[in-house]
C-alpha positions as CSV (number, residue, x, y, z in Angstrom):
1,M,-43.1,18.1,-33.0
2,R,-45.6,19.0,-35.7
3,L,-48.8,20.9,-34.9
4,R,-52.2,19.4,-35.6
5,S,-53.7,20.2,-38.9
6,D,-56.8,21.8,-37.4
7,I,-54.6,24.2,-35.3
8,V,-52.4,25.1,-38.4
9,V,-55.6,25.9,-40.5
10,S,-57.2,27.9,-37.7
11,A,-54.1,30.0,-37.2
12,M,-53.7,30.5,-41.0
13,I,-57.3,31.7,-41.3
14,R,-56.8,34.2,-38.5
15,R,-53.6,35.5,-40.0
16,V,-55.3,36.0,-43.4
17,F,-58.2,38.0,-41.8
18,A,-55.7,40.1,-39.9
19,A,-53.9,40.9,-43.2
20,G,-57.2,42.1,-44.7
21,G,-58.0,39.0,-46.7
22,F,-60.6,36.3,-46.6
23,A,-60.2,32.7,-45.8
24,A,-62.5,29.7,-45.4
25,V,-62.3,26.0,-45.1
26,E,-63.6,24.4,-48.3
27,Q,-63.1,20.9,-47.1
28,K,-62.4,19.8,-43.5
29,G,-59.9,17.0,-43.2
30,M,-58.5,14.9,-40.4
31,D,-57.9,17.0,-37.3
32,Q,-54.6,15.5,-36.2
33,A,-52.7,14.9,-39.4
34,G,-54.7,15.7,-42.5
35,A,-52.8,17.0,-45.5
36,I,-53.4,20.8,-46.1
37,F,-54.0,22.2,-49.5
38,L,-54.3,26.0,-50.1
39,R,-56.3,27.5,-52.9
40,Q,-55.4,31.1,-53.5
41,R,-58.0,33.0,-55.5
42,F,-57.1,36.2,-57.4
43,R,-59.4,39.1,-58.5
44,D,-58.9,38.2,-62.1
45,G,-60.6,34.8,-61.6
46,L,-57.4,32.8,-61.7
47,E,-56.2,30.6,-58.9
48,T,-53.0,29.0,-57.5
49,L,-52.9,25.7,-55.6
50,Y,-50.4,25.0,-52.9
51,G,-49.9,21.5,-51.5
52,P,-47.8,19.8,-48.8
53,A,-44.1,19.9,-49.7
54,P,-42.2,16.6,-49.8
55,Q,-41.0,15.3,-46.5
56,S,-37.4,15.6,-47.7
57,L,-37.9,19.4,-47.7
58,A,-39.4,19.6,-44.2
59,D,-37.6,21.4,-41.5
60,D,-37.6,18.9,-38.7
61,D,-36.2,21.4,-36.1
62,T,-39.2,23.7,-36.2
63,G,-42.0,21.4,-37.2
64,E,-43.3,24.1,-39.5
65,R,-45.4,23.0,-42.4
66,R,-44.0,23.8,-45.8
67,F,-45.9,24.0,-49.1
68,E,-45.0,23.7,-52.8
69,R,-46.8,25.4,-55.6
70,R,-48.7,22.7,-57.5
71,L,-50.6,24.9,-60.1
72,E,-50.0,28.6,-60.7
73,R,-52.6,31.1,-61.9
74,V,-54.9,28.6,-63.7
75,E,-58.6,28.5,-64.2
76,P,-60.7,27.3,-61.3
77,Q,-61.8,24.1,-63.0
78,D,-58.1,23.1,-63.3
79,I,-57.8,23.3,-59.5
80,D,-61.1,21.4,-59.1
81,A,-59.8,18.6,-61.3
82,Q,-56.5,18.4,-59.4
83,M,-58.3,18.3,-56.1
84,A,-60.6,15.6,-57.3
85,R,-57.5,13.4,-58.0
86,E,-56.0,14.3,-54.6
87,R,-59.3,13.4,-52.8
88,R,-59.3,9.9,-54.5
89,F,-55.8,9.4,-53.0
90,D,-56.5,11.0,-49.6
91,P,-60.1,11.7,-48.6
92,D,-59.0,13.2,-45.2
93,L,-57.2,16.2,-46.7
94,W,-58.0,19.9,-45.9
95,L,-58.7,22.5,-48.6
96,V,-58.5,26.1,-47.5
97,E,-59.6,28.9,-49.7
98,L,-57.5,32.1,-49.5
99,E,-58.6,35.4,-51.0
100,I,-55.6,37.6,-50.5
101,D,-53.3,39.2,-53.2
102,Q,-50.0,39.0,-51.3
103,L,-49.2,35.9,-49.2
104,G,-46.3,37.6,-47.4
105,D,-45.1,35.3,-44.7
106,L,-48.4,33.4,-44.2
107,F,-46.6,30.1,-45.0
108,V,-43.3,28.8,-46.3
109,V,-43.2,27.9,-50.0
110,V,-40.3,25.8,-51.1
111,E,-39.1,25.9,-54.7
């Protein structure tokens, strides 16, 4: 069984703060099943965008959400443009801003 999106986001924000970083919800999506996108900001001004991994890469046994890297270390306006396209397709998505240098085990990234 998969956890609700609002619970996943809330837990992730708490874990980021516990690791010494900062996190905030930039766009609140649908509580139950909104897609979650993560925007990682770096000190040099560049950003990385993570989005939901394809269902074929999901681990059905644990229900854990998995992410794929959509854009890596690009200018903020590139992320803004990508998210504008995503919002046209799915207006109920979540966008969470992360300001932490090392992700560690905050979430699973599939390659």
